[in-house]
C-alpha positions as CSV (number, residue, x, y, z in Angstrom):
1,M,10.4,0.3,-2.1
2,K,7.5,0.6,0.3
3,P,5.7,4.0,0.0
4,V,6.0,6.9,2.4
5,I,2.8,8.6,3.5
6,T,3.1,12.3,4.2
7,L,0.7,14.2,6.5
8,E,1.0,18.0,5.8
9,Y,-0.6,20.1,8.5
10,C,-0.9,23.7,9.7
11,P,1.3,24.3,12.7
12,K,-0.4,27.7,13.1
13,C,-3.7,25.8,13.4
14,G,-2.5,23.7,16.1
15,W,-3.0,20.4,14.1
16,L,0.3,18.6,15.1
17,M,-1.5,16.6,17.7
18,R,-4.1,15.6,15.4
19,S,-1.6,14.7,12.6
20,A,0.6,12.7,15.1
21,W,-2.3,10.7,16.2
22,M,-3.2,9.8,12.7
23,A,0.4,8.9,12.0
24,Q,0.3,6.6,14.8
25,E,-2.9,5.0,13.7
26,I,-1.4,4.5,10.1
27,L,1.9,3.1,11.5
28,T,-0.2,0.5,13.7
29,T,-2.3,-0.5,10.9
30,F,0.3,-0.6,8.1
31,T,3.4,-1.8,9.8
32,D,4.3,-4.2,6.9
33,D,3.0,-2.1,4.0
34,I,4.8,1.3,4.4
35,H,8.1,2.7,4.7
36,G,7.2,5.3,7.1
37,V,5.0,8.3,7.8
38,M,6.4,11.8,7.6
39,L,4.6,14.8,9.5
40,H,5.4,18.1,7.5
41,P,4.6,21.3,8.7
42,S,2.7,23.3,6.0
43,E,3.7,27.0,5.2
44,I,0.2,27.5,3.9
45,S,-2.2,28.5,6.5
46,G,-5.3,26.0,6.9
47,R,-3.4,23.1,5.0
48,F,-4.2,19.4,5.8
49,S,-3.5,17.0,3.3
50,V,-2.4,13.2,2.8
51,Q,-0.3,12.1,0.2
52,I,1.3,8.7,-0.6
53,D,4.6,9.0,-2.6
54,G,3.7,12.5,-3.7
55,Q,0.1,11.5,-4.8
56,K,-2.6,13.4,-3.0
57,I,-5.3,10.9,-1.4
58,F,-7.0,13.6,0.8
59,D,-7.2,17.2,1.1
60,R,-9.1,19.1,3.8
61,K,-10.0,22.1,2.0
62,E,-11.2,20.1,-0.9
63,A,-13.3,17.8,1.2
64,G,-14.3,20.7,3.4
65,R,-13.5,18.5,6.6
66,F,-10.9,16.3,8.1
67,P,-11.0,12.6,7.2
68,E,-12.1,10.1,9.6
69,I,-9.6,7.7,10.6
70,K,-11.7,4.9,9.1
71,E,-11.8,6.7,5.9
72,L,-8.3,7.5,5.9
73,K,-7.0,3.9,6.6
74,Q,-9.5,2.7,3.7
75,L,-8.0,5.3,1.4
76,I,-4.4,4.2,2.2
77,R,-5.0,0.7,2.2
78,D,-6.6,1.0,-1.4
79,V,-3.3,2.3,-2.6
80,V,-0.7,0.5,-0.5
81,N,-2.3,-3.1,-0.2
82,P,-5.7,-3.4,-1.7
83,E,-6.1,-6.8,-0.6
84,K,-5.5,-6.1,3.2
85,S,-8.5,-6.6,5.6
86,L,-8.9,-3.6,7.9
87,G,-11.3,-5.6,10.1
88,H,-13.9,-3.7,11.9
89,S,-12.6,-0.4,9.9
90,D,-13.4,-2.2,6.6
91,K,-16.0,-0.7,4.2
92,K,-19.4,-2.3,4.7
């Protein structure tokens, strides 16, 4: 079974659009590698985290910032398909 990526976001903070954009980027990049992306409104104020099948790979509060999309794609790739080239978004 291919993994599911969950973006948990704070709806009170207005982060739905940011989360939807990130979901679109993830789905476009990892079409053949993932089962899907789930947007999950958090009940915890200020939360933004990314999980792959329940394993946290990014947390805004821990990092003190939002992830850049390039960084997020690299983190996801490293879990779902480490051999995948991300083209211009790849690590230098």
